[in-house]
MARVEX-726161 format. One record per atom (N, C-alpha, C): x, z, y; atom name. Coordinates in pm, 1 decimal, always signed. Atoms other than C-alpha are relative to their C-alpha. Layout:
<sites>
x  z  y  atom
X  Z  Y  CA
...
</sites>
This chain:
<sites>
x  z  y  atom
-39.3  +139.6  -106.6  N
-3266.8  -583.2  +4403.6  CA
+122.3  -13.5  -54.4  C
-170.8  +47.0  +25.6  N
-2957.3  -784.6  +4257.9  CA
+63.3  -37.5  +159.6  C
-54.9  +57.3  -137.5  N
-2717.4  -868.8  +4554.6  CA
-28.2  -159.7  +7.6  C
+20.1  +150.9  -60.8  N
-2809.9  -1247.5  +4544.4  CA
-160.4  +27.4  +72.1  C
+96.5  -58.3  -89.0  N
-3135.3  -1094.7  +4617.1  CA
+10.9  +19.6  +114.0  C
-33.8  -55.1  -136.7  N
-2992.1  -917.2  +4895.1  CA
+20.4  -103.9  +61.3  C
-10.0  +102.8  -61.0  N
-2829.2  -1204.3  +5026.0  CA
-88.0  -104.9  +38.3  C
+139.1  +70.1  -31.4  N
-3153.6  -1419.8  +5010.1  CA
-52.5  +39.2  +105.0  C
+105.6  -80.4  -104.5  N
-3360.4  -1156.9  +5202.6  CA
+127.1  -13.2  +113.0  C
-124.3  +7.3  -137.4  N
-3027.2  -1145.8  +5461.6  CA
-17.2  -153.0  +64.4  C
+34.5  +123.1  -62.3  N
-3056.6  -1527.6  +5510.0  CA
-136.7  -55.7  +33.7  C
+120.6  +19.7  -80.3  N
-3421.2  -1537.1  +5551.2  CA
-11.3  +87.0  +80.5  C
+21.8  -91.9  -103.2  N
-3431.1  -1262.1  +5803.1  CA
+62.7  -65.3  +101.7  C
-97.3  +46.9  -114.3  N
-3158.7  -1432.5  +6008.0  CA
-26.9  -134.3  +24.3  C
+44.9  +134.6  -4.5  N
-3324.2  -1782.1  +5943.9  CA
+116.6  -91.6  -33.0  C
-105.5  +77.0  +53.6  N
-3034.8  -1924.4  +5776.5  CA
-46.8  -58.8  -136.2  C
+38.7  +77.5  +122.5  N
-3105.1  -2208.5  +5548.8  CA
+101.0  -10.8  -91.7  C
-134.6  +9.2  +132.2  N
-2901.4  -2247.9  +5187.8  CA
-85.6  -22.2  -88.0  C
+45.9  +33.3  +144.8  N
-2944.6  -2349.0  +4868.1  CA
+89.9  +33.6  -134.8  C
-86.6  -52.3  +113.4  N
-2829.6  -2253.4  +4529.7  CA
+86.8  -113.8  -20.7  C
-60.3  +90.8  +79.7  N
-2560.3  -2480.1  +4389.5  CA
+100.3  +46.9  -103.7  C
-46.7  -61.6  +118.0  N
-2304.2  -2495.7  +4125.5  CA
-41.0  -9.0  -131.7  C
+48.6  -11.5  +114.4  N
-2318.6  -2414.4  +3786.9  CA
-124.7  +67.7  -9.2  C
+122.3  -38.9  +14.4  N
-2627.4  -2189.8  +3835.2  CA
-105.1  -140.0  +34.8  C
+98.7  +102.8  -20.1  N
-2794.5  -2511.3  +4000.4  CA
+6.1  -104.4  -107.1  C
+7.5  +106.1  +94.5  N
-2673.9  -2735.4  +3757.7  CA
-75.7  +73.3  -140.9  C
+55.3  -74.7  +73.5  N
-2822.4  -2467.9  +3505.2  CA
-160.0  -10.3  +37.7  C
+183.1  +32.2  -44.4  N
-3178.5  -2452.2  +3697.2  CA
-22.9  -157.2  -20.0  C
+13.2  +176.7  -16.5  N
-3159.3  -2871.1  +3687.0  CA
-8.6  -16.1  -157.1  C
+46.9  +22.5  +140.5  N
-3174.4  -2822.7  +3302.6  CA
+123.0  -43.6  -123.9  C
-78.2  +9.4  +69.4  N
-2863.1  -2823.1  +3156.4  CA
+87.1  +153.8  -44.0  C
-49.1  -117.1  +45.6  N
-2683.3  -2521.8  +2983.7  CA
+161.5  -21.1  +84.5  C
-136.5  +6.6  -71.0  N
-2384.7  -2414.2  +3205.2  CA
+80.0  +115.7  +28.8  C
+19.8  -166.3  -34.1  N
-2225.5  -2078.5  +3212.7  CA
+110.2  +24.9  +82.9  C
-76.8  +3.3  -104.6  N
-2070.6  -1927.9  +3506.0  CA
+30.1  +152.8  +66.3  C
-27.9  -170.6  -25.7  N
-1912.3  -1586.3  +3630.1  CA
-73.5  -10.7  +171.8  C
+50.6  -27.2  -146.2  N
-2013.8  -1655.7  +4017.3  CA
-146.7  -51.3  -6.2  C
+138.5  +58.7  -31.8  N
-2333.1  -1752.0  +4191.3  CA
+60.2  -82.1  +128.7  C
-11.9  +53.1  -103.4  N
-2273.6  -2013.1  +4464.9  CA
-117.3  -61.9  +75.8  C
+106.1  +18.0  -75.8  N
-2487.5  -2075.6  +4756.0  CA
+86.2  -71.2  +135.1  C
-70.2  +57.9  -105.8  N
-2427.1  -2324.6  +5035.8  CA
-120.9  -14.9  +123.3  C
+66.6  +55.8  -169.5  N
-2523.4  -2375.4  +5390.5  CA
+89.5  -35.7  +108.8  C
-60.4  +66.7  -112.5  N
-2405.3  -2540.4  +5701.2  CA
-6.0  +140.7  +122.3  C
+3.0  -111.8  -107.9  N
-2492.3  -2218.4  +5919.1  CA
+155.4  +56.1  +34.4  C
-155.4  -75.8  -26.2  N
-2168.2  -2106.3  +6081.8  CA
-40.5  +122.2  +16.1  C
+18.0  -155.6  -6.0  N
-2317.7  -1786.9  +6156.9  CA
+37.9  +83.5  -139.1  C
-60.8  -11.2  +94.4  N
-2207.8  -1706.9  +5824.2  CA
+121.5  +63.6  +20.8  C
-123.1  -26.2  -19.1  N
-1890.7  -1674.3  +5916.8  CA
+47.9  +113.3  +118.4  C
-43.2  -75.2  -74.1  N
-1896.3  -1417.4  +6137.3  CA
-31.3  +140.2  -69.0  C
+19.8  -111.6  +49.3  N
-1831.1  -1083.2  +6005.8  CA
-124.3  +104.8  -9.5  C
+99.9  -77.8  -56.3  N
-2084.5  -871.0  +6171.3  CA
-106.9  -16.5  -107.7  C
+139.1  +10.8  +101.5  N
-2361.3  -1040.3  +5963.0  CA
-27.2  +77.2  -98.0  C
-0.4  -73.3  +129.6  N
-2259.9  -888.0  +5658.9  CA
-6.9  +139.1  -29.6  C
-3.8  -128.9  -7.7  N
-2288.5  -545.1  +5756.4  CA
-104.8  +69.3  -124.4  C
+86.0  -26.0  +105.5  N
-2606.7  -501.4  +5547.5  CA
+26.3  -31.0  -144.2  C
-77.1  +54.8  +170.7  N
-2415.0  -642.4  +5207.5  CA
+107.5  +104.4  -1.7  C
-120.1  -30.6  +39.4  N
-2109.4  -456.4  +5272.3  CA
+7.7  +150.8  -97.0  C
+6.0  -122.4  +78.0  N
-2242.0  -106.2  +5118.9  CA
-4.8  -29.1  -143.7  C
-1.6  +36.8  +135.8  N
-2287.8  -284.5  +4797.3  CA
+116.1  -83.9  -24.2  C
-99.2  +94.0  +3.6  N
-1984.8  -546.1  +4805.5  CA
+95.7  -27.2  +88.7  C
-101.1  +46.0  -108.8  N
-1658.4  -620.0  +4938.3  CA
-27.2  -148.4  +39.7  C
+18.1  +147.6  -92.4  N
-1716.3  -911.3  +5197.9  CA
+139.0  -50.8  +46.0  C
-152.8  +50.6  -55.5  N
-1394.5  -1139.5  +5284.6  CA
-74.2  -142.9  +29.9  C
+20.1  +108.8  -49.2  N
-1474.5  -1407.9  +5507.1  CA
+139.3  -134.1  +61.0  C
-140.5  +87.9  +18.1  N
-1237.0  -1739.1  +5511.9  CA
-39.6  -117.9  +93.4  C
+29.2  +61.7  -47.9  N
-1281.3  -1959.9  +5780.4  CA
+95.9  -181.3  -36.1  C
-69.9  +134.2  +16.8  N
-1157.7  -2337.8  +5740.4  CA
+26.8  -35.0  +131.1  C
-74.0  +91.3  -128.9  N
-923.1  -2554.2  +5967.7  CA
-89.4  -74.4  +17.7  C
+74.5  +110.2  -16.0  N
-1008.7  -2847.9  +6122.5  CA
+10.9  -115.9  -115.2  C
+26.6  +78.8  +82.8  N
-871.4  -3023.4  +5837.4  CA
-44.2  +35.1  -134.9  C
+54.5  -18.2  +69.0  N
-1059.4  -2864.6  +5609.8  CA
-152.9  -42.8  -74.1  C
+143.2  +29.4  +21.6  N
-1364.3  -2999.7  +5434.1  CA
-152.0  +90.7  +2.8  C
+105.2  -56.5  -21.0  N
-1534.3  -2709.4  +5473.8  CA
+22.9  +70.8  +119.5  C
-6.3  -106.3  -102.9  N
-1637.3  -2477.7  +5742.3  CA
+79.4  +114.9  -42.4  C
-57.4  -115.0  +67.9  N
-1533.0  -2193.2  +5533.7  CA
-61.4  +44.0  -132.1  C
+62.2  -57.0  +123.7  N
-1624.9  -1955.7  +5243.1  CA
-13.9  +128.7  +26.2  C
+6.0  -135.8  -34.5  N
-1757.2  -1610.9  +5232.6  CA
-1.2  +11.7  -153.1  C
-48.1  -76.6  +140.4  N
-1650.2  -1411.3  +4870.0  CA
-86.1  +137.9  +28.7  C
+57.5  -105.6  -2.2  N
-1887.4  -1153.1  +4798.1  CA
+18.6  +63.1  -138.0  C
-48.4  -118.0  +135.8  N
-1739.2  -886.0  +4507.5  CA
-61.7  +109.7  -19.9  C
+40.3  -127.6  +46.6  N
-1953.0  -641.7  +4374.0  CA
+53.0  +60.2  -92.7  C
-47.9  -40.3  +98.3  N
-1852.7  -388.0  +4122.4  CA
-39.6  -32.6  -93.4  C
+70.4  +10.1  +107.2  N
-2114.6  -445.5  +3878.8  CA
-74.3  -127.0  -38.3  C
+108.9  +100.8  +28.2  N
-2293.8  -752.6  +3920.6  CA
+107.0  -163.1  +26.0  C
-73.4  +111.5  -49.4  N
-2170.1  -1136.7  +3958.5  CA
+34.9  -15.8  +112.9  C
-59.4  +72.1  -146.7  N
-1981.5  -1247.2  +4240.2  CA
-73.3  -123.1  +43.3  C
+51.5  +140.8  -62.8  N
-2135.6  -1451.6  +4512.5  CA
+89.4  -50.9  +93.8  C
-69.8  +87.8  -108.1  N
-1965.4  -1739.7  +4690.7  CA
-94.2  -54.0  +84.9  C
+97.9  +91.7  -105.3  N
-2100.1  -1888.0  +4997.4  CA
+115.0  -108.2  +42.2  C
-56.8  +142.0  -48.5  N
-1990.3  -2235.4  +5078.2  CA
-50.0  -57.0  +103.1  C
+33.4  +25.0  -141.9  N
-2016.9  -2311.9  +5443.6  CA
+52.2  -159.4  +3.7  C
-61.2  +155.7  -26.0  N
-2011.4  -2704.6  +5482.6  CA
-3.3  -45.7  +118.9  C
-36.8  +44.4  -156.0  N
-1960.8  -2914.6  +5797.8  CA
-67.4  -127.8  +17.5  C
+33.0  +145.1  -42.6  N
-2121.4  -3259.4  +5759.3  CA
-163.3  +4.9  +11.0  C
+165.0  +9.1  -34.3  N
-2482.8  -3375.7  +5874.7  CA
-63.9  -17.9  -123.1  C
+70.9  +7.3  +146.9  N
-2547.9  -3494.5  +5519.4  CA
-15.2  +74.5  -75.3  C
+60.5  -124.2  +77.5  N
-2525.1  -3151.9  +5380.9  CA
-57.0  +83.4  +56.1  C
+116.9  -68.2  -87.2  N
-2765.1  -3021.3  +5628.9  CA
-160.3  -50.8  -68.2  C
+74.4  +57.7  +60.5  N
-2992.7  -3271.1  +5473.0  CA
-25.2  +74.7  -145.6  C
+5.5  -39.5  +154.9  N
-2897.6  -3150.0  +5118.8  CA
-93.0  +138.0  +5.5  C
+37.5  -132.5  -12.7  N
-3008.3  -2797.8  +5211.4  CA
-137.2  -22.2  +64.9  C
+177.1  +30.1  -33.4  N
-3357.1  -2949.0  +5378.3  CA
-61.9  -33.1  -125.5  C
+47.8  +66.3  +123.9  N
-3435.7  -3127.6  +5070.8  CA
-1.8  +101.3  -118.8  C
+7.2  -111.3  +128.8  N
-3392.2  -2795.4  +4818.2  CA
-125.0  +48.9  -29.8  C
+114.3  -35.2  +47.2  N
-3671.6  -2690.1  +4592.9  CA
+23.5  +145.2  -51.8  C
+5.2  -144.9  +88.4  N
-3778.1  -2325.4  +4495.7  CA
-4.1  -34.4  -145.7  C
-20.7  +26.4  +109.9  N
-3646.5  -2320.9  +4155.9  CA
+44.6  +134.1  -72.5  C
-37.9  -77.3  +78.0  N
-3636.9  -2061.7  +3883.6  CA
+125.2  +2.4  -65.2  C
-138.5  +15.8  +67.7  N
-3271.5  -1977.4  +3764.1  CA
+7.4  +118.3  -53.9  C
-61.8  -147.0  +52.3  N
-3090.1  -1679.2  +3597.5  CA
+15.7  +59.7  +117.9  C
-42.3  -64.6  -137.2  N
-3006.5  -1610.2  +3969.0  CA
-140.5  +69.0  +77.5  C
+161.1  -40.7  -48.6  N
-3394.4  -1567.0  +4052.5  CA
-53.9  -140.4  +52.9  C
+46.2  +109.4  -14.0  N
-3605.0  -1785.1  +4221.9  CA
+33.3  -50.4  +136.9  C
-72.0  +27.8  -156.2  N
-3400.4  -1967.6  +4520.6  CA
-18.3  -140.1  +35.1  C
-11.5  +175.4  -10.2  N
-3398.6  -2307.7  +4692.8  CA
+116.2  -20.6  -60.5  C
-130.0  +41.7  +65.9  N
-3183.2  -2491.1  +4504.3  CA
-15.1  -142.4  -0.3  C
-51.8  +148.9  -61.2  N
-3018.2  -2853.0  +4575.5  CA
-60.7  -84.4  -134.7  C
+49.6  +18.8  +74.9  N
-3217.6  -3098.3  +4414.8  CA
+110.7  -100.7  -105.2  C
-103.6  +47.6  +86.6  N
-3041.5  -3297.7  +4098.4  CA
+70.3  -117.4  +79.3  C
-62.5  +89.3  -81.5  N
-2969.5  -3610.2  +4339.8  CA
+145.3  +81.3  +112.1  C
-93.7  -51.6  -115.3  N
-2805.4  -3385.9  +4591.2  CA
+106.6  +68.0  -67.3  C
-132.2  -68.5  +84.6  N
-2605.7  -3175.8  +4336.3  CA
+103.2  -92.4  -37.9  C
-110.9  +96.8  +32.7  N
-2440.0  -3484.5  +4193.2  CA
+39.0  -22.6  +142.0  C
-59.3  +58.4  -105.8  N
-2378.0  -3588.1  +4540.8  CA
+135.1  +115.7  +73.5  C
-100.2  -76.9  -4.0  N
-2216.1  -3254.2  +4617.2  CA
+104.4  -6.6  -85.2  C
-91.9  +43.4  +82.5  N
-2034.1  -3293.6  +4321.5  CA
+141.2  -86.6  +19.5  C
-68.8  +144.0  -46.7  N
-1898.6  -3615.0  +4415.5  CA
+118.1  +40.3  +115.8  C
-121.7  +1.9  -114.8  N
-1748.1  -3492.5  +4743.3  CA
+73.4  +138.0  -34.6  C
-108.0  -98.1  +24.6  N
-1599.7  -3172.2  +4564.7  CA
+124.3  -89.9  -83.9  C
-70.3  +70.6  +69.5  N
-1443.0  -3421.8  +4352.4  CA
+93.0  +38.0  -117.7  C
-112.7  -43.4  +88.4  N
-1249.5  -3207.4  +4072.6  CA
-48.6  -17.3  -143.1  C
+36.5  +15.4  +155.2  N
-1258.8  -3232.1  +3673.1  CA
-123.1  +43.1  -46.6  C
+87.9  -23.6  +11.1  N
-1482.0  -3012.8  +3645.1  CA
-148.9  -41.3  +31.7  C
+112.4  +77.4  -73.6  N
-1755.4  -3170.7  +3898.5  CA
-37.2  -150.1  -105.6  C
+22.3  +132.5  +94.5  N
-1704.7  -3532.9  +3699.7  CA
-50.4  +29.4  -121.4  C
+66.0  -56.5  +95.2  N
-1790.6  -3354.0  +3388.0  CA
-137.8  +51.4  +18.6  C
+156.1  -34.1  -55.5  N
-2102.2  -3206.9  +3543.6  CA
-110.3  -104.3  +21.6  C
+58.0  +90.5  -31.7  N
-2183.9  -3515.5  +3681.0  CA
-41.1  -129.9  -106.3  C
+42.5  +87.0  +113.3  N
-2169.7  -3705.9  +3370.1  CA
-113.0  +44.4  -81.2  C
+62.5  -85.2  +57.4  N
-2347.0  -3454.1  +3190.0  CA
-185.8  -14.6  +48.5  C
+100.0  -12.1  -108.8  N
-2627.9  -3468.3  +3477.5  CA
-38.9  -136.7  -42.9  C
+48.8  +148.5  -19.8  N
-2641.3  -3862.3  +3457.8  CA
-73.6  -12.6  -152.4  C
+68.5  +23.9  +128.4  N
-2746.6  -3829.6  +3060.1  CA
-129.6  +41.9  +9.9  C
+157.0  -13.6  -13.4  N
-3085.4  -3663.4  +3180.2  CA
-32.1  -28.2  +108.8  C
+53.8  +64.1  -140.7  N
-3135.6  -3813.2  +3529.4  CA
-84.5  -111.8  -35.3  C
+90.2  +118.3  +18.5  N
-3419.0  -4040.2  +3571.0  CA
+59.5  -96.0  +97.4  C
-67.5  +84.4  -64.0  N
-3354.0  -4379.9  +3752.1  CA
-41.6  +20.3  +123.3  C
+28.6  -90.6  -135.7  N
-3517.8  -4193.3  +4061.0  CA
+130.2  +56.8  +55.6  C
-176.5  -54.2  -85.0  N
-3213.4  -3991.8  +4085.8  CA
+114.3  -91.6  +15.5  C
-100.7  +93.7  -26.0  N
-2991.7  -4250.7  +4034.2  CA
-13.8  -65.5  +128.9  C
+22.7  +77.4  -98.5  N
-3131.6  -4436.3  +4307.9  CA
+0.9  +27.1  +128.4  C
-56.0  -106.5  -104.0  N
-3133.1  -4148.0  +4536.4  CA
+135.7  +13.7  +29.4  C
-133.9  -48.5  -27.8  N
-2762.3  -4088.0  +4478.6  CA
+67.9  -136.7  +44.3  C
-77.5  +135.0  -82.9  N
-2703.8  -4471.7  +4572.4  CA
-22.6  +12.6  +131.2  C
+73.9  -25.6  -119.9  N
-2920.8  -4430.2  +4836.6  CA
+125.4  +69.4  +104.9  C
-110.1  -111.3  -131.6  N
-2706.5  -4152.7  +5027.5  CA
+135.7  -26.0  -26.7  C
-154.9  +19.9  +3.6  N
-2380.8  -4242.6  +4885.7  CA
+78.8  -53.2  +160.5  C
-99.9  +40.8  -122.7  N
-2256.4  -4412.1  +5224.3  CA
+40.4  +120.2  +71.8  C
-51.2  -112.4  -93.8  N
-2258.2  -4059.6  +5379.7  CA
+105.0  +51.6  -1.9  C
-154.9  -79.1  +69.5  N
-1961.4  -3946.4  +5149.8  CA
+83.2  -101.7  +33.3  C
-114.4  +59.3  -20.6  N
-1638.5  -4007.8  +5216.5  CA
+35.0  -129.8  -120.8  C
-35.8  +144.3  +94.5  N
-1462.7  -4313.9  +5025.6  CA
+48.0  +58.4  -129.7  C
-25.9  -77.5  +155.0  N
-1314.5  -4123.4  +4757.0  CA
-116.6  +62.4  -119.9  C
+118.5  -12.7  +104.7  N
-1641.5  -3990.2  +4629.4  CA
-56.8  -105.6  -19.4  C
+78.5  +110.2  +46.9  N
-1795.6  -4317.1  +4650.7  CA
+95.1  -35.7  -122.0  C
-84.8  +59.1  +109.4  N
-1476.8  -4424.5  +4435.5  CA
-27.7  +61.5  -118.0  C
+3.0  -98.1  +120.6  N
-1537.1  -4139.8  +4189.8  CA
-144.0  -68.2  -77.0  C
+161.0  +51.6  +94.7  N
-1914.7  -4250.6  +4123.9  CA
+15.1  -132.6  -71.4  C
-8.6  +113.6  +75.7  N
-1821.3  -4588.8  +4069.9  CA
+91.9  +0.6  -129.7  C
-51.2  -29.7  +147.9  N
-1577.6  -4475.0  +3792.6  CA
-84.2  +71.1  -106.6  C
+98.9  -58.3  +96.4  N
-1826.2  -4220.2  +3642.3  CA
-91.6  -112.5  -56.2  C
+92.2  +129.3  +21.6  N
-2072.5  -4534.8  +3665.0  CA
+10.5  -64.3  -132.2  C
-59.5  +89.7  +108.8  N
-1844.0  -4746.1  +3457.6  CA
+50.0  +75.5  -97.0  C
-41.1  -51.8  +126.6  N
-1756.2  -4490.2  +3210.6  CA
+159.5  +31.3  -11.8  C
-143.1  -1.6  -34.8  N
-1383.8  -4459.6  +3320.9  CA
+38.5  +132.3  +13.3  C
</sites>
């Protein structure tokens, strides 16, 4: 069993809703994208409690980092095994992020068959992150996205911060 499968099993046992995000989700949605780690997303703050990770500690180093009041995230959990890909658990804090997880679909990916954010929600998460790599990924996703995906992004865009909405407009204009 891989470490990602162990984490997925732990989440299922604890009834923690989660989804695959990041480069692995980009790859699962049809674009080749290499990555060193596996990114999982949840809004369940229980993952920020150290004791929940006891079943994983025999297999990897686990570090929990809580965000402060000004951080856009509740926190992150870094899981670092010796011989497998590391796993980053990103813990969101907004209601719209919970809906992203609720809409996730089981998809086969190089990481395994995991709940994976939809293409439109992947774009929203990348808009919210707002980095250069995120903008590049969005541009590539839009080249293969259907009109339905674009309409879903447009419909859900008001849930995001203004800087994310501005980034969407710049990307759509090709700036």
